[in-house]
N, C-alpha and C positions, 0 to 999 in steps of 0.2 A: 954290495954295491951294484952286482949284477943287476937287481931288483930296480936300484936307481937309476942304471944305463936304460933300462928296460922302459921305464916311465920317460924319460929324458927322450927316448928315440920314440915313443908314443905321443907325447905333447907334442912334438917335434911336425910327426905326420898328420895329427889332427890340426896343428897350425897352418902348414900347409894347404891340406883338406878345406879348412875355412878360409884360407885367403884365396884358392881356386874359386870356391864359392863365390866369393865376393868379387872378383874380377869377371868370372862368367855372368852376375846377375848386371855389373855394370856396364860388360859389353851387350848384353840383352837389353839395357836402358838406352843404350846408343844406337843401337839396331832400330830400336824402335821408334826412338827421334827422329832418324834419318829416313825412316819408310812414311810417320805423319809428313815428314818436311816434301817429300817426293809427292804423297799424297795432296798436300794444298797447291805444290808446283803445278800438278795437273789440272786442279780444279780450278787455278789461276788461270792457266794455258786454255781450258774448256770454255771459263769466261771471256776471256781474250776472243776467242774463236766465234763465241756468241754474239760479241760487239761488232767484229769482222762482218758477219753475214747480215748483221742489221744495217752497218754501212751500208753493205753492197746491194740488198735490199730494198732502202731508201733512194739511192743513186738510181738503180735500175727501175723502181715503179714511179718514182716522183719526178726525175728529170726526163728520164730515156724518153717518155712519150712529150713532154713539151720539147727537148730539143730536137726531135726527130720532128714534130712539127713545123717550129722554125724552119729547118732545114726546106722542109717541101714548100712551104709558103714563100721562102725567099727564091728558090727556084721556079716556081708559077708567077713571083712577080717579075723575075728579070726577064720572061718571055713573054710577059704582055704591056711591059713598060711603054712601049711605041705603040700597039694597037687596042690597047685597053686602061688605059691611065688610071680610070676610074675605080677600075677593079685593083687596081695597083695601089692605090692610095687606103680602100678596105684591109687588103691584105700586109700591108705595113701596120697598120692598127693591131691586128691580129699576132704579129710579128711582138709588136713592143707587149701586149697584155702578157704573150706566154713567156717572155723575156724577164718581164719581172719575176711572173711567178717563179721560175726557176733562181734569179736570185734570192725570193723570199725562200724557197726551199733550201738553197745552199747555207742561208744564214742560220735556218733552223738546223741543218745537221753538225755546223761547225760548233754552234750552240751546245748541242747534245753531246760533243765529241771533249769538249772543251773541260778540264777538271777545274776551273777556277769559278765555276757555276755551280760546284757541288754544295750547295748550300740551302736552306727554306727559303730564305731571305731573297736570293735571286730568283729560285724559281717562282717564287710571288711577283718578283719585279715582270718576268717573261711572262707570265699569266696576265696580268696586268695590261702590257704592251701589246697581247696579242687579243685580250677583249676588247679592248677599244678601237684596235685597228677593224677586227673583223665586224663587229657590231654597229658602227659608226657607217659603215658601209648599208645597212638595212635602216638606219635612223631610229635603232633600239637605245632608249635610254640605259643606264648601266650604274647598278649600284654595287660596289666591292665593300666585302668587307676582308681587311686581311690580317697576318699576323704581325703585331706592331715591332719595332727594329731591335726590342731588346730580345725578342722568343726568334731564336736561331739555332741551328746545329746541322750537320751533316747529312745529305743527300747523295748517295751512290748517282753513278750515271746513268746505270740502267732504270735505275727507279723513278728517277726525273725524266727520264726519256717516256718511258711507259706512261706516267703522271700527265706528260705535257700533251701527248698523242691524243690520250683518253678526254682529255680538257679540250682539246680545240677538235673532235670528234662531236663533243658535245654543243660546242658553241656553231657548229657546223649544221648541225640539227636544228638548234633553235633559228638559224637564218634561213634554211631551207623551207622549212616544213611547220613552225609554229605560228607564223603569223603575229608574234609577240610586238610589245609596243616596250616593256619594260624586261629586264634582266638581272638577277640577283645573283653575284656570284660571292660564296664564303670559302676563306680555308682558314684552319683552323687545327690545334694541336692539342689533344684533351686525355686524361690519364682514364685507362679502365679500370673495370672492379679489381683486376691483378694488377694492379697499379704500373702497368706498359703503358708507353706512350702510343698514341691512335690519329694518325693525321686524317681528316675531314674534308673534302673537297663537296661543296654544295651549288650546283647549277642550276637557279630555277628564272622560270617564264611564266607569262601572262596570257599564251597564247591559247590556242583552240584543242590543246591536248591532245591524245588517240586512245585507241580502244588497249586495254590493258592487254588485252587476247592476243594482240600482235605481238606484244613484247619475245616471247620465247621462240618469234620464227625469225629472229636477227633482222629485222627491219631498219632502216636509216643509220646503219652502222652498228645497232646495239650489239651483235654477236662481236666486234671487234673490240668495243670495249670492255664486252664482258670477258673478253681472252685477256686483255689487259688488266684490268682488276684482277683477274687469277694470278697474272704472272707479278702483280705487286703483292700477292698473299690477303689481299685484302675481297671484300665484298659491293657490290654493285644492287642500288637499290633504285628504283622509280616509283613516283609518286604521282599518283592521277586523278584527283580529287575530279567529281562529278562537274561542277562548276566551272572546269576548265582550268588551264595550266598544268606544266609539267615540271616536276621537282627531280633533279637527278643527285644522288647522294653516293658518292666513293668513299669508304672507310678501310683505313689500311695501316698497319703497325710499322711505327719508326722507332731507330735508334738513336739514343742522344739530344735528343731534344727535349726542351722545358716545356712546361705546361703553357698554353695560351687558353684566351677568352674563350669561354664553352657557348655554342650558338645554340639556342633551342628554337626548334621549327613545329608547328603543327603538323600532325601525321594523318593526313588523308590518307586513304586508301594507297598500299603499300604493296608495290609487286616485286620481288626479286628477278632481277634479269639472269 
C-alpha cells in the first residue's frame, strides 16, 4: 500500500510538472505573439511616419515655392496697377500659371494618399493621363502599351507614389532634353525565373540621346530616379544606342498581380544607373 501511495504521489507530481511545463510553454507562445504584434505595430507606425514625412516634403518642396511666388507677384501687381498696368498684365499671367501648377501638384498629392487608387489599373490610368498631358505640350506623338483590364492587383501607396514620381521625372527628361518627336511607354507584369511577379516600366524616345558616361553623375534627375528605383526594390537601366534615342527601363518586384503580356525590346548599349 505504501508503494502504491508513493507511486500515486509521484504520478501526481509528474502530472503537475507536466501541466506547469505546458502552461509555461503557452505563456511563452502568447508572449512571443504579443512581442511580434508590438513589432508589427512599430513597423506600421514607422511606415505611417514616412508617409507623413513624404507628404510634408512634397507640400514644402512642390507647393511652397509656387505659393510664395504667387504672393510676391500679387503684391507687386497691386502696387503697379495704376502706374504700370502693362506689367500688371504679365504678372497676372504668371500668377495664373503658378496657380495651375499648385492645383496640379495638390491633385497628385491627393491621388498618392487615396487608397482607392492602390491597384495596377488605376496606376496605369494615371500614367496615361500624365503622359498625354505633358507630352502634348511638346507635340510629341505618344504610343502606349498598358496592361489589359483583366490584369490587376494591389500596389501599396508607397510603391505607386515612387513609381509615379520616377515616371514623371522620366517624362520631364524627354520633354526638356531629348528633342524627341515620338515616345513609347510600356507597362507590364511578367514572371521571373523564380516565378515571382515583376513589374516593368519602359519610357522610350527617338530623340538625340546622351553620353552614357554622364549617367553616373546624376544629371537630368537620374540620381533621383535611381533612388526611387532602389526604394521600390528594383533596378533602373538606360539604353543609349549610337544612332540616337533613349530607353529607360525600370524593373521591380510586385505581389498579387497576375502575368501580363511580355514585351521584348531590342537591347542596344545598356547602362545601369
